[in-house]
N, C-alpha and C positions, 0 to 999 in steps of 0.2 A: 410422543417423545420426539425432540429435536435431534436429528443426526446431522453433524458436520463432517463433510467429506473433506478430510484435510490433508493437504499436501505440504510437505516439509519446504521450508524456505519460500513460502508464497503468500499471497495475500489473504489465504484463510486463517493466517494469525491473528489479523484483527478482527476476524468473526468470532474466534475463540475468546478474543479479549471482551468483546462486546457481550458474550454470552456470560462471561464471568461478572461483568458490570451488572447485567441484568438480573443475576442470580435465579436463573431458572433452570430446571433439569435439563441435561442434555447428554449426548453420547457422541464419541468421536469415532470415525472410521478413518485410519490412517494410510497414507499412500505415500511412497518414496519416489523421488525422481531417478530417472537413469543417471547414474553418476558420470558417463560420457558425455551424453547429449544433453542432459540437464532438463530432459521433457517429462512431462507426467506420464504415468503407466497407462496402458489402454485399458486397463480395468475402471477407469474414470468414466470411460464412454458408455458403460452400462449404467451410469447416473444421469449423465447429459451428454448429447451428442457430440458436443465439442471437446470432451474428455478434459476439461480444464477444472480448476479449483480457485475460489470456493463454490461449493455447492451445498445447499442444506436441503433435507426432507423433512417435513413437519406434517406427519400423518399422511394424507394422500397428496400433499402439496410440495412440489419441488420449486426452488427458487435459486437462480443463478446470478451471478454479477455481484460484486461486493456492494455497490451502491444500493442495489434492489433488495439485497439481503439485509442490510443494515436498516433500511426503511421498513421492510416488512417486520421485521423483529421488533423493532422499537415501537411501532403502532400497534402491532397485535399484542404485545405483552405489556401495554400500558406504561411504558417507561418515562421517567422524568428526565430522559436523556434526549427527548425529542419534543420540540414545541407543536402545539396544537395546529391543524390544517388552518389555512387562511391568515395566520399571523405574520408579522414582518419577522419575527424570529425564525418561523418555519421556512419563509423564503429563503432568508439567509443560510440556514442549515441545509436546505435542498442544493443552493449553489455550491457549497463545498462537497456535498456528496457526489456532484457531477464533475466539478473541477477536478477533483484529485485524479480521475483517471481520463478526463477528456481533454485537459490541458497541462497538468504538472507532469503526468507519467510518460507521455510520448517522447520527449526529449531526454528523459532519464533512459528510456529503452533505447533510443538511438545511442547514447553514450555506451551503454552495455554491448550492443552489436558491434559498433566501430572499435571499441577496445578489443573485442574478440577477432575482428578482422586484421586487426594490426599484430596479434600474437598467433593467428592460426598458422600451423605448420604447411609451408608451401616450397616450391622449388626455389633455389637460391636467388634466380633471376628474376623472380616474381616478388619475392618478399618486400624489396625496397619500394615497389609500385604499390603494394597493398598497404604499406606502412604510410607511403605518401599520401594516397588517397584518403585514407582513414584519418590521418593527422589534419588534413586540410578541412575534410569535413567537420571535425570536431571543433577545430580552432574557429572556422569561419561561420559555422551555423549552430552546431549544438551546444557548445559552451556558452556562447552568448545568450542562447535562449534559456539554458539553465540559470545563468546568472540574472536574467530579467525576472525569472519566476521568483527565484530566492529574494530577490530585492523587494518584490511585491509582496510576499506573504511576510517578510521582515516587517514592512510598513503595517500590514494588516494588524500584526500583533501589537504594534504601538497604538492602535486605536481601541482594541478590546483584549484583555487578557486571555480569550479563547477564540477560536475560529468562528464559533456559532455566537459568540457575543460575550457576556459578562459570566457565564458559567460554563462548565464543561459539558459537552454533548456530543452527540453522534459524529458532528462534524470533526471534531478533534480525534476521533478513532479512524474515521476514513482518511484524514490528511495524514495519520502516522506513517503509512507505507510510503508514499512519495518522499516523505522527510528522512525517513530512515535509508530509502535509497539514495538520496541526495549526499546524506552523511557518508554512506559507504563508496558512493563513486561519484558523486557531483561536486565536491569540494566544500561541502557544508561546513565542515569541521577543519578546513585547511587555513583558515583565517579568522581574525575577530570582526568580520564584516556583519556578521548575524547573530548577535547576542541573544535576541529574542528567540529565535528559532533553536538555538542551542538550548535555552533555558526551557522552551517547550518540550524538547525531547527528554531533558532530565525530569521535569514534571510528570510526563505521562509514564516514563519508565519507573517511577517511583510508586505509582499507584499500586496498591496491593492486588487489584483485579489483573493489571497487566502482569505482575508477577506470577500470578497464578495460571494465567493464561500460557506463559513460558514455561511453566513446568508440565503443563498439560500437552503441549505442542512440541516439545522436543527441540531438536536442531533449528536455530533460526539466524541464518548468517545471510546478507544481501552483499553480493560481490560484483 
């Protein structure tokens, strides 16, 4: 039996979604973030030394990292959601499995960090400095990086209806998290510059498996 070690408001939500799309039996072990630090609880270190989520166990096998989990589950359970090895479609899907965390997420994480720096309680004489530094880094580097990635992704969805090509695939599940993070804090919904990305989010949110995963996972808010 597959066990998903699920942390609220985390990347493990998309693994829940994949499991629902695959239609295979699984169970969920739930963990809650510390409400003050927003860090994962120490109990997760008993599953994986880094104490992060998602992590799955499948018999004696433990698999961490979203992209590795997605590929493992889709390959092992004969999913139509992933193309065969050695095909151009598989190469494209693998690209998005890596791009989501390797390229798309870093500027979005920096956005979150500097937003928190700007609002962190500090002595009155330090607050203007923190806000000034955070604002300059966001305006000069983080926001342009996010804008460049969103423009690139908007263009990609103009070439194909889905990130993996002509049909829904694991690439779309993997890309859901950075795009939901961009909608929450990266300006994706702030204007009409990215109608294809907005449509993509509407399409994935309407999938029955996505809805079932939300019911299973509980709270899911990215701020």
